[in-house]
C-alpha positions in Angstrom: 199.5 73.8 101.8 201.7 70.7 101.3 204.4 70.5 104.1 207.4 70.3 101.8 206.1 73.1 99.5 205.6 75.4 102.5 209.1 74.6 103.8 210.5 75.4 100.3 208.8 78.8 100.2 210.1 79.6 103.7 213.6 78.8 102.5 213.1 81.1 99.5 212.0 83.9 101.8 215.1 83.2 103.9 217.4 83.6 100.9 215.7 86.9 100.0 216.0 88.4 103.5 219.6 87.1 103.9 220.5 88.8 100.6 218.9 92.1 101.7 221.0 91.8 104.9 224.3 90.8 103.3 224.2 93.3 100.4 223.4 96.3 102.6 227.2 96.9 103.2 228.5 97.6 99.7 226.5 100.8 98.9 227.5 102.2 102.3 231.3 101.7 102.0 232.1 105.3 101.1 229.6 106.6 103.7 231.2 104.5 106.5 234.6 105.8 105.3 233.6 109.4 105.7 231.5 108.9 108.8 234.3 107.3 110.8 237.1 109.2 109.0 239.2 106.1 108.0 241.6 105.6 105.1 240.8 103.7 101.9 243.1 100.8 102.9 241.2 100.4 106.2 237.7 100.6 104.8 238.6 98.0 102.2 239.2 95.6 105.1 235.5 95.4 106.0 234.4 93.1 103.1 237.3 90.8 103.8 236.2 90.6 107.4 232.7 89.6 106.4 233.9 87.0 103.9 236.4 85.5 106.4 233.8 85.4 109.2 231.4 83.7 106.9 233.9 81.1 105.9 234.8 80.5 109.6 231.1 80.0 110.4 230.6 77.6 107.5 233.2 75.3 109.0 232.0 75.7 112.7 228.3 75.5 111.7 228.9 72.3 109.8 230.5 70.8 112.9 227.7 72.0 115.1 225.0 70.6 112.8 224.7 67.2 114.5 224.3 68.9 117.9 222.1 71.8 117.0 219.9 70.2 114.3 218.8 72.0 111.1 216.0 74.2 112.5 217.9 75.3 115.6 221.0 76.0 113.6 219.0 78.3 111.3 217.5 80.1 114.3 220.9 80.6 115.7 222.0 82.2 112.4 219.0 84.6 112.7 220.0 85.5 116.3 223.5 86.4 115.0 221.9 88.6 112.3 219.8 90.5 114.9 222.9 90.9 117.2 225.0 92.2 114.4 222.3 94.6 113.3 221.9 95.9 116.9 225.7 96.5 117.2 225.8 98.3 113.8 222.7 100.5 114.7 224.2 101.6 118.0 227.9 101.8 117.0 229.7 105.0 117.8 233.2 104.1 116.5 234.8 102.3 113.6 236.1 99.5 115.8 232.6 98.7 117.1 231.1 98.7 113.7 233.9 96.4 112.6 232.9 93.9 115.3 229.3 94.3 114.1 230.2 93.4 110.5 232.3 90.5 111.8 229.3 89.1 113.5 227.3 89.9 110.4 229.7 87.6 108.5 229.2 84.9 111.1 225.4 85.3 110.6 225.7 85.1 106.8 227.9 82.0 106.9 225.5 80.2 109.4 222.3 81.2 107.6 223.7 80.3 104.1 224.9 76.9 105.3 221.6 76.0 107.0 219.3 77.3 104.2 221.3 75.4 101.7 221.2 72.2 103.8 217.5 72.6 104.4 216.8 72.9 100.7 219.1 70.0 99.9 217.2 67.7 102.3 213.8 68.3 100.7 212.6 65.8 98.1 214.3 66.4 94.8 211.2 67.9 93.2 211.4 70.7 95.7 215.2 71.3 95.4 214.9 74.5 93.4 218.4 75.6 93.7 218.2 78.0 90.8 215.1 79.8 92.1 216.6 80.0 95.6 219.7 81.8 94.1 217.3 84.0 92.1 215.7 85.0 95.4 219.1 85.9 96.7 219.8 87.9 93.6 216.5 89.8 93.8 217.4 90.9 97.4 220.7 92.2 96.0 218.9 94.2 93.4 216.2 95.7 95.6 218.5 96.7 98.4 220.2 99.2 96.1 217.3 101.6 95.8 216.5 101.2 99.5 220.1 102.2 100.4 220.0 105.1 97.9 216.7 106.3 99.5 218.3 106.2 103.0 221.3 108.3 101.8 219.1 110.7 99.9 216.9 111.4 102.9 219.9 112.1 105.0 219.1 109.2 107.4 222.1 107.6 109.1 223.2 104.6 107.2 223.2 102.3 110.2 219.5 102.9 110.8 218.9 100.7 107.7 219.6 97.7 110.0 216.4 98.5 112.0 214.6 97.3 108.9 216.6 94.0 109.0 215.9 93.5 112.7 212.1 93.8 112.1 212.1 91.5 109.0 214.4 88.9 110.5 212.4 88.8 113.7 209.3 88.1 111.7 211.1 85.5 109.7 212.1 83.5 112.7 208.4 82.9 113.4 208.2 81.1 110.0 211.3 79.1 110.8 209.9 77.9 114.1 206.8 76.7 112.4 208.8 74.3 110.2 208.5 70.7 111.1 212.0 69.5 112.0 211.0 66.0 110.9 210.9 67.3 107.4 214.7 67.0 107.4 215.5 64.3 110.0 213.6 62.3 112.6 216.3 63.1 115.1 219.3 65.3 115.4 221.5 62.1 115.8 220.8 61.4 112.1 222.2 64.8 111.1 225.9 64.0 110.6 228.5 66.1 108.8 232.0 65.0 107.9 234.6 66.7 105.8 236.0 63.3 104.9 233.5 63.3 102.0 236.1 65.4 100.2 238.2 62.2 99.9 235.8 61.2 97.1 237.1 62.6 93.8 233.6 63.6 92.5 232.9 65.8 95.5 236.4 67.3 95.6 236.7 68.1 91.9 233.2 69.6 91.7 233.8 71.7 94.9 237.0 73.0 93.2 234.7 73.9 90.3 232.5 75.9 92.8 235.6 77.6 94.1 236.6 78.7 90.6 233.1 79.7 89.6 232.7 82.0 92.6 236.0 83.7 91.9 235.0 84.2 88.2 231.5 85.6 89.1 232.7 88.1 91.7 235.6 89.3 89.6 233.2 89.8 86.7 231.0 92.1 88.7 233.9 93.8 90.5 236.1 94.5 87.4 233.8 94.8 84.3 232.8 98.3 85.2 236.4 99.5 85.4 237.2 97.7 82.1 234.2 99.3 80.4 235.4 102.7 81.5 239.0 102.2 80.6 238.7 100.4 77.2 235.4 101.5 75.9 235.2 105.0 77.3 231.8 104.4 79.0 231.2 107.0 81.6 231.0 106.3 85.4 227.4 107.5 85.3 226.4 104.7 82.9 228.4 101.9 84.5 226.0 101.4 87.5 223.0 101.1 85.2 224.9 98.5 83.1 225.8 96.5 86.1 222.3 96.7 87.4 221.0 95.4 84.1 223.5 92.5 84.3 222.2 91.5 87.7 218.6 91.7 86.5 219.4 89.5 83.6 221.4 87.2 85.8 218.5 86.9 88.3 215.8 86.3 85.6 218.0 83.5 84.2 218.1 81.9 87.7 214.4 82.3 88.3 213.7 80.3 85.2 216.6 77.9 85.5 215.3 74.9 87.4 213.0 73.6 84.6 215.8 74.3 82.0 218.4 72.3 84.0 215.9 69.5 84.6 215.3 69.3 80.9 218.9 69.3 79.5 220.7 68.0 82.6 223.2 69.7 84.9 226.4 68.2 83.5 225.4 68.9 79.9 224.8 72.5 80.8 228.1 72.7 82.6 229.9 71.3 79.6 228.6 74.0 77.3 227.9 77.1 79.3 231.6 77.8 80.2 232.5 77.8 76.5 229.7 80.3 75.8 231.1 82.4 78.7 234.5 82.3 77.1 233.0 83.5 73.8 231.5 86.4 75.7 234.9 87.3 77.2 236.5 87.3 73.8 233.8 89.6 72.5 234.3 91.9 75.5 238.1 91.9 75.2 238.4 92.3 71.4 235.3 94.3 70.6 235.6 97.9 69.4 232.1 99.4 70.0 229.9 99.8 73.0 227.3 97.4 71.5 230.0 94.7 71.3 231.0 95.3 74.9 227.4 95.1 76.1 226.8 92.0 74.0 229.8 90.3 75.4 228.8 91.2 79.0 225.3 90.0 78.4 226.5 86.6 77.0 228.7 86.2 80.1 225.7 87.0 82.4 223.3 84.6 80.6 225.8 81.7 80.4 227.0 81.8 84.0 223.7 82.5 85.7 222.9 78.8 86.2 226.4 77.5 86.7 226.3 77.6 90.5 222.8 76.1 90.9 223.8 73.4 88.5 227.0 72.5 90.4 225.2 72.8 93.8 222.3 70.6 92.6 224.5 68.0 91.0 226.6 67.6 94.1 223.8 67.1 96.6 221.8 65.0 94.3 224.7 62.6 93.7 225.3 61.6 97.3 223.4 59.3 99.6 220.9 60.8 102.0 223.2 60.5 105.0 225.9 62.5 103.1 223.7 65.4 102.0 224.6 67.6 105.0 228.3 67.0 104.4 227.9 67.7 100.7 226.0 70.9 101.3 228.5 72.1 103.9 231.6 71.5 101.8 229.9 73.3 98.8 229.3 76.4 101.0 232.8 76.2 102.3 234.4 76.2 98.9 232.0 79.0 97.9 233.3 81.2 100.6 236.9 80.1 100.0 236.5 81.4 96.5 235.0 84.6 97.6 237.6 85.1 100.3 240.8 84.2 98.5 240.2 84.4 94.7 238.6 87.9 95.0 241.9 89.2 96.4 244.2 87.2 94.0 242.2 88.2 90.9 242.0 91.8 92.2 245.8 91.8 92.6 246.2 90.6 89.0 243.7 93.2 87.8 245.7 95.9 89.5 248.7 94.9 87.3 246.7 94.7 84.1 242.9 94.5 84.0 242.8 92.1 81.1 244.4 89.5 83.4 241.1 89.3 85.3 239.4 87.9 82.2 242.3 85.6 81.2 242.2 84.0 84.7 238.4 83.6 84.3 238.9 81.7 81.0 241.1 79.2 82.8 238.5 78.7 85.5 235.7 78.1 82.9 237.9 75.6 81.0 238.3 73.6 84.2 234.5 73.6 84.8 233.9 72.4 81.3 236.5 69.7 81.4 235.4 68.2 84.7 231.8 68.3 83.6 232.6 66.5 80.3 234.7 63.9 82.3 231.7 63.0 84.5 229.3 63.0 81.6 231.5 60.3 80.1 232.3 58.3 83.3 228.9 58.5 84.9 229.5 58.2 88.7 227.2 56.5 91.2 226.1 58.1 94.4 228.7 58.7 97.1 
């Protein structure tokens, strides 16, 4: 098997396993609350801890990259995953499990950063960002029935992490087989610098990543509540609708690389936000369940490739020496959006749920405008 292709497949497997790991928490939130007898305000703190830890490790991991090297950095991220899983498995108190999830956040931040950088440093024909994100989405879909089965069988929720320990331990064998020279001849060539943000192209597109992540997460977090409140759709139906959204979203990403190669990343980013806004208007002003589902579907299809398009355009429009820096700042702005915009939009949604979608419209307008700008003023490599 060709070396770069084998490395690409290993990266895809990594995205899938990381998704299984990172998405295990959400279905168990209520179980953790009842198991450790904590309040709703306290339990709501756990996702923020994970996001914050992930952001911290994005920054630290980028700084450590020249010293660790790409492959060793990925292995360290896996070690963090195993450590976090062991703490969660053996935790007897809420404070201990909180520490476990903080380390889990560190692991997610480290692994995401290094997987993204590994993929960015492959030859362009192997930079399948859309399919990599589809692998991550597939993990998020499959972990739901696994978690439901665990709960249905009366098994303690934290024992789920034994599965992660086994899978991640096997995966590290694949990572160790990767030829480090695939990325750099020596660690000294692996440099990262946040000064790359001084370039307007990188900064403005990273802000687009920041806004996109806030829009995506708020869509999945608040659409269910909106459908219940404004369309009278029952709570029983909402999970199935959201699952259908994620399946549609993941299928779009799995087929997206060839589509983006054909029409161009900036052309897609100039049009897709406008289609997403159309979907929002249908969702907001529709009267029937069919209109609500149509609007939601349009949003899902139109935004599914936005992040891979942004990610791909950024790393493909910098010189080779700046690829690690570009990959790092993209991941940092991703986690900044998840950490801060999720809270801000959630606060706005608590006042009036339609504000969530109005804010999203502003985000999509920014993405469209900045994409049109760079389509007109074609930039060179940074």
